[in-house]
C-alpha atoms as one frame of an Amber mdcrd trajectory, in Angstrom:
protein
   2.490  -7.026  -7.449   4.244  -3.382  -8.941   4.387   0.120  -7.672   5.977
   3.593  -7.235   6.357   6.262  -5.037   2.888   7.752  -4.850   0.962   4.740
  -5.347  -2.158   4.212  -3.080  -1.453   0.613  -1.368  -5.191  -0.003  -0.019
  -5.531  -3.075   2.854  -9.408  -4.316   2.595 -10.932  -4.741   5.604 -10.999
  -9.117   6.542 -13.427  -8.917   9.178 -16.968  -7.289   8.423 -17.581  -3.981
   9.585 -13.884  -3.777   9.697 -12.982   0.175   7.353  -9.889  -0.459   4.544
  -6.655   1.303   5.377  -5.129   3.680   2.624  -1.612   4.841   2.452   0.578
   6.182   0.432   3.511   4.476  -0.819   6.876   6.701   0.252   9.446   4.474
  -1.117  10.027   1.221  -3.106  11.626  -1.751  -1.155  12.146  -4.300  -4.116
  13.595  -4.300  -7.295  11.668  -3.546 -10.329   8.875  -2.499  -8.052   7.867
  -5.358  -5.877   7.297  -4.836  -2.667   7.942  -4.704   0.024   7.068  -0.843
   0.310   6.931   1.940   2.963   3.919   3.427   3.037   2.463   6.228   5.061
  -1.035   5.630   5.954  -3.428   7.948   6.719  -3.196   8.350  10.572   0.516
   9.495   9.335   2.364   6.037  10.632   4.774   4.544   8.215   5.336   0.529
   7.936   6.683  -1.810   5.628   4.658  -3.904   3.873   4.854  -6.615   2.303
   1.171  -7.014   0.203  -0.913 -10.427   0.850  -4.139 -11.309  -1.458  -6.353
  -9.288   0.926  -4.815  -5.363  -1.414  -5.129  -3.819  -4.194  -2.305  -0.782
  -5.631  -4.074   1.998  -6.993  -2.342   4.242  -9.839  -3.340   7.823  -9.477
  -4.306   9.533 -13.025  -0.322  10.483 -14.491
């Protein structure tokens, strides 16, 4: 999994009815775009994430 600042991280809900969480990657902490990432979620909170298999990176149109 590789990302750059500005990409979107989407964590899919793990339980039926649980919504996806979407955040913007504000800092890449790993080498060459690898995790972990500092992510600012829609509620304004920031977390350091090492994405798992229920997560995808969406690259905006550049």
